[in-house]
C-alpha positions in Angstrom: -11.7 34.9 1.3 -8.3 36.0 2.5 -5.0 35.3 1.0 -3.5 31.9 2.1 -0.1 33.2 3.1 0.6 30.3 5.5 4.1 29.5 6.5 3.6 25.9 7.6 1.0 23.1 7.5 -0.5 23.8 10.9 -1.3 27.4 9.9 -3.1 25.9 6.9 -5.0 23.6 9.2 -6.0 26.5 11.5 -7.3 28.5 8.5 -9.2 25.5 7.2 -11.1 25.1 10.5 -13.3 28.0 9.5 -14.6 26.3 6.4 -17.3 23.7 5.7 -15.2 21.6 3.3 -12.2 21.2 5.4 -10.0 18.3 4.2 -6.8 19.7 5.6 -6.1 18.2 9.1 -5.9 14.5 9.5 -7.9 14.3 12.8 -11.0 12.1 12.7 -14.0 14.4 12.3 -16.8 12.0 11.8 -19.9 11.4 13.8 -20.1 8.9 16.6 -21.1 5.3 16.0 -24.0 3.9 18.0 -21.5 2.2 20.4 -19.5 5.4 20.7 -22.7 7.3 21.5 -23.1 4.9 24.4 -19.8 6.1 25.7 -20.8 9.8 25.2 -24.0 9.1 27.2 -21.9 7.7 30.0 -19.7 10.7 30.3 -20.9 11.7 33.8 -20.4 8.1 35.0 -16.8 8.0 33.5 -16.1 11.4 35.2 -17.1 10.1 38.6 -15.3 6.9 38.1 -12.1 8.8 37.3 -12.7 10.9 40.5 -12.9 7.7 42.6 -9.9 6.0 40.9 -6.1 6.3 41.6 -4.1 8.0 38.8 -1.8 5.1 38.4 -4.7 2.6 38.0 -6.1 4.7 35.2 -2.7 5.1 33.6 -2.3 1.4 33.6 -5.8 0.7 32.3 -5.2 3.1 29.4 -1.7 1.9 28.5 -2.6 -1.8 28.7 -5.7 -1.3 26.6 -3.8 0.6 23.9 -0.8 -1.6 23.5 -2.6 -4.9 24.0 -5.2 -4.2 21.3 -2.4 -3.4 18.9 -0.6 -6.7 19.8 2.3 -4.8 21.3 2.6 -6.6 24.6 6.4 -6.3 24.6 6.0 -2.6 25.2 4.6 -3.4 28.6 7.8 -5.2 29.8 8.6 -3.0 31.6 5.7 -0.6 31.6 7.9 2.6 31.7 5.7 4.5 29.2 5.5 8.2 29.7 2.1 9.8 29.0 1.8 13.2 27.3 -1.1 15.6 26.5 -0.4 15.2 22.7 2.1 13.8 20.3 3.5 17.3 19.7 4.5 17.5 23.4 6.1 14.1 23.1 8.2 15.3 20.2 9.2 18.3 22.2 10.3 15.9 25.0 12.5 14.1 22.5 13.9 17.3 21.1 14.7 18.5 24.6 16.8 15.3 25.0 18.5 15.7 21.7 19.4 19.3 22.5 20.6 18.4 26.0 22.9 15.6 24.6 24.0 17.8 21.6 22.8 15.1 19.2 22.1 15.6 15.5 19.3 13.9 13.6 18.4 12.7 10.1 14.6 13.2 9.5 12.6 11.4 6.9 11.4 13.5 3.9 8.5 14.0 3.2 6.8 14.2 6.5 4.5 16.6 8.4 6.6 19.7 8.8 5.9 20.2 12.5 8.5 17.5 13.2 11.1 19.6 11.5 9.7 22.8 13.1 10.1 21.4 16.6 13.6 20.2 16.0 14.6 23.4 14.4 13.3 25.4 17.3 15.6 23.5 19.6 18.6 24.3 17.2 19.1 20.6 16.5 21.2 19.9 13.4 18.9 18.2 10.9 19.6 16.3 7.7 17.0 14.9 5.3 16.5 11.2 4.6 14.7 10.4 1.3 11.9 8.0 1.9 12.8 6.1 -1.3 16.0 4.9 0.3 13.9 2.7 2.6 11.8 0.9 0.0 14.0 -2.1 -0.7 15.0 -4.5 2.1 18.0 -5.7 0.1 19.5 -2.3 -0.3 18.3 -0.3 2.7 21.3 -1.1 4.9 23.8 0.2 2.3 21.6 3.2 1.6 21.6 4.1 5.3 25.3 3.5 5.6 25.9 5.9 2.7 23.4 8.5 3.8 23.3 8.8 7.6 25.9 11.3 9.0 24.1 12.1 12.2 23.6 10.6 15.7 19.9 9.7 15.3 17.4 8.7 12.7 13.8 10.0 12.9 11.1 8.0 11.0 7.3 8.2 10.7 5.6 4.9 10.3 3.2 4.8 8.5 4.5 8.0 7.0 2.2 11.0 6.8 1.6 11.7 4.0 2.8 8.9 1.8 1.6 5.8 3.6 5.0 4.1 3.5 5.4 1.6 6.3 7.6 -1.0 7.8 4.7 -2.5 9.7 3.2 -5.7 8.6 5.1 -9.0 8.2 5.6 -8.3 4.4 7.6 -5.3 5.4 9.4 -6.8 8.4 12.8 -7.2 6.6 12.9 -3.4 6.1 12.5 -2.8 9.8 15.0 -5.5 10.7 17.6 -3.9 8.4 17.0 -0.4 9.9 17.5 -2.0 13.4 20.6 -3.8 12.2 22.1 -0.6 10.9 21.4 1.3 14.1 23.0 -1.5 16.1 26.1 -1.7 14.0 26.6 2.1 14.0 25.2 3.0 17.4 22.4 5.2 16.2 19.4 6.3 18.2 16.2 5.3 16.4 13.2 7.6 16.8 9.9 6.5 15.4 6.6 8.4 15.2 3.8 5.7 15.2 0.9 8.2 15.3 -0.9 6.8 12.3 -0.2 3.1 13.1 -3.7 2.6 14.7 -5.2 2.8 11.2 -3.6 -0.6 10.4 -5.4 -2.5 13.1 -7.5 -5.3 11.7 -6.5 -4.4 8.1 -6.9 -7.7 6.2 -3.9 -6.8 4.0 -1.4 -6.2 6.8 -0.5 -8.8 9.4 1.0 -6.8 12.2 3.9 -7.9 14.3 5.2 -6.8 17.7 7.7 -4.0 16.8 8.7 -3.5 20.4 9.9 -7.1 20.7 12.3 -6.5 17.9 13.5 -3.2 19.3 14.0 -4.7 22.8 15.8 -7.9 21.6 18.1 -5.8 19.4 19.5 -3.8 22.3 19.5 -0.5 20.3 18.6 2.9 21.7 15.1 3.9 20.6 12.2 6.2 21.3 8.7 5.5 20.0 5.7 7.8 20.0 2.1 6.5 19.9 -1.0 8.6 19.7 -4.8 8.6 20.1 -5.5 11.9 18.5 -5.9 10.8 14.9 -8.1 7.7 15.1 -11.1 8.4 17.2 -13.8 11.2 17.0 -12.8 12.6 20.4 -12.6 16.4 19.9 -9.0 16.5 21.0 -9.5 14.8 24.3 -6.4 12.9 23.4 -3.2 11.5 24.9 0.1 10.3 23.5 2.7 7.9 24.8 6.4 7.8 24.6 8.2 4.5 25.1 12.0 4.5 25.2 14.7 1.8 25.6 15.6 1.0 29.1 19.0 2.6 28.9 17.4 6.0 28.0 14.6 5.9 30.5 16.2 7.7 33.5 17.5 10.6 31.4 14.1 10.9 29.6 12.1 10.6 32.9 14.1 13.5 34.4 13.1 15.7 31.5 9.5 14.5 31.6 8.9 15.3 35.3 10.2 18.8 34.8 7.0 19.7 33.0 4.4 16.9 33.4 2.8 15.6 36.5 0.0 13.5 34.9 -2.5 13.4 32.1 -6.1 14.0 33.0 -7.5 10.8 34.6 -10.9 11.5 33.0 -9.4 11.7 29.5 -7.5 8.4 30.1 -10.7 6.7 31.3 -12.6 8.0 28.3 -9.9 7.0 25.8 -9.8 3.5 27.3 -13.5 3.1 26.5 -13.0 4.2 22.9 -10.0 1.8 22.4 -11.9 -1.2 23.8 -15.0 -0.3 21.8 -12.9 -0.3 18.6 -11.3 -3.6 19.6 -14.8 -5.1 19.9 -15.9 -4.0 16.5 -12.6 -4.6 14.8 -12.0 -0.9 14.2 -14.8 -1.2 11.7 -16.5 2.2 12.3 -13.3 4.1 11.2 -11.9 1.7 8.7 -15.1 1.3 6.8 -15.6 5.1 6.6 -12.0 5.6 5.3 -12.5 2.9 2.7 -15.8 4.4 1.5 -14.3 7.9 1.3 -11.2 6.7 -0.5 -13.5 5.1 -3.1 -15.5 8.4 -3.4 -12.2 10.3 -4.0 -11.0 7.7 -6.5 -14.2 8.0 -8.5 -14.2 11.8 -8.6 -10.6 11.9 -9.7 -11.2 9.7 -12.8 -10.0 11.6 -15.9 -8.7 14.5 -13.8 -5.1 15.9 -13.4 -5.0 14.5 -9.8 -4.1 10.9 -9.4 -4.6 8.7 -6.3 -1.8 6.1 -6.3 -2.0 2.9 -4.2 -0.1 3.1 -0.9 1.4 0.5 1.4 -0.8 1.6 4.3 -4.3 3.0 4.1 -4.5 5.8 6.7 -6.8 8.8 7.1 -5.1 10.9 4.4 -4.8 10.6 0.6 -1.5 11.6 -1.1 -2.5 12.7 -4.6 -0.1 13.3 -7.5 -0.6 16.1 -10.0 -0.2 14.7 -13.5 0.2 18.0 -15.3 3.7 19.3 -14.9 2.6 22.8 -15.7 0.4 23.1 -12.6 2.0 23.5 -9.2 0.4 22.3 -5.9 0.7 25.8 -4.4 -1.4 27.3 -7.2 -3.8 24.4 -7.4 -4.6 24.5 -3.7 -5.4 28.2 -3.8 -7.4 27.8 -7.0 -9.6 25.0 -5.6 -10.2 27.0 -2.4 -11.1 30.2 -4.2 -13.3 28.6 -6.9 -15.0 25.9 -4.8 -14.3 26.6 -1.1 -12.6 23.2 -0.7 -9.5 23.3 1.6 -6.8 20.7 0.9 -3.1 20.9 1.7 -0.3 21.6 -0.9 2.5 19.1 -0.9 5.3 21.6 -0.6 5.5 21.9 3.2 5.8 18.1 3.6 9.2 18.4 1.8 10.6 20.4 4.6 14.1 20.4 3.1 13.2 20.9 -0.5 9.7 22.3 -0.9 9.8 22.3 -4.7 9.6 18.5 -4.7 6.2 18.8 -3.2 4.7 20.9 -6.0 3.4 17.8 -7.6 1.3 16.6 -4.6 -1.9 17.5 -2.8 -2.9 15.9 0.5 -6.6 15.3 1.2 -7.9 14.2 4.6 -10.4 11.3 4.5 -11.8 11.1 8.0 -15.0 13.1 7.5 -18.7 12.1 7.5 -19.4 10.7 4.1 -22.1 13.2 3.2 -19.7 16.1 3.8 -16.9 14.3 2.0 -19.0 13.5 -1.0 -20.1 17.1 -1.4 -16.5 18.3 -1.1 -15.2 15.8 -3.6 -17.9 16.8 -6.2 -16.8 20.4 -5.7 -13.2 19.4 -6.1 -14.0 17.6 -9.3 -15.9 20.7 -10.6 -12.8 22.8 -9.9 -10.5 20.3 -11.6 -12.8 20.3 -14.6 -12.2 24.1 -15.0 -8.5 23.3 -15.6 -9.1 21.2 -18.7 -8.1 23.2 -21.8 -11.5 23.1 -23.3 -12.9 24.8 -20.2 -10.3 27.5 -19.8 -11.7 31.0 -19.4 -8.5 32.7 -18.4 -5.3 31.6 -20.1 -1.7 32.5 -19.7 1.2 31.3 -21.9 2.4 28.7 -19.4 -0.2 28.1 -16.8 -4.0 27.4 -17.0 -4.4 28.8 -13.5 -4.1 32.5 -14.1 -1.9 34.2 -11.4 -4.4 37.1 -11.4 -7.1 35.0 -9.8 -4.8 33.7 -7.1 -4.0 37.3 -5.9 -6.9 37.1 -3.5 
């Protein structure tokens, strides 16, 4: 096994693709349900249907299916949603606008570091926003007033990796206060909703129409939605970008400089997956994540990794290391070397201050349960080796000997 000298999270995820127990990337890598297999069996039919259809008709079918099943009908008024090949391309679209207008941005921390990477590559001035400042609806306005020194605010909701969210009626006040601040101080609000689909039909979260609040407020906003995380579609994905009416013309001019259309076949296929999930209340994915989260929780009992409860249950688990002497960077390498289990260290999520992430490990949950169970048993075996009574190699300060990490 080669040395894991990765410089960002995506490089880790690329490396992990080679391995059986890959719990690095958050994409859904589970088998098809019976109803999803029916869709797969209809691929020739869907292909020919796309050939016979007009692009705009398939655009509208997909967009209306997606936003309607999420209860986001306000996003369709007007339907000026721009389709992208992936969420990453949509983020580049936003970064292009920020660069063109010479705007600075405050980005939530932690978050997946590719957001920071894209903005940095466009030479956009970036400040960090500690997620903790958003937790209390009674203090958030003051916190934002004291912290934001930039033109725009960039949030991820639910946040990857922590699960923090403003979605759900119980969290609505937080979102309303963010909007109120943006309106009072004329800030552009950018929101990455790529993990929001996991909240559909969650019995603990009553969703509300976020786009209605955004539209009624009159603030400038950009909102990304995605299909890539929630369905086992082998990257045949599409993303959407909805912006406030006052920004649409500028954003559309950038959009048409590099995109004509998204594949009509992919849009037709995705519409079928969305409608199928709506018919079964998102059960195929939600039930698997619940089962795998329980498996992880069981295997972490009595170990140095702890799985705290989160506001939103998505396809990733953000685990905290309870032993201050063990760093995430070392633990990730150790588990991979000893047991072949690939997880992500928390450091890169803290894009401004990586040392803050040394106490966290992220584990992807959207895997077939058999594979996930085997991987978590191996993870537990690796963690057992770190208990003092099981130490074979010792150093003065760290139970993970640096020598065994020099792969």
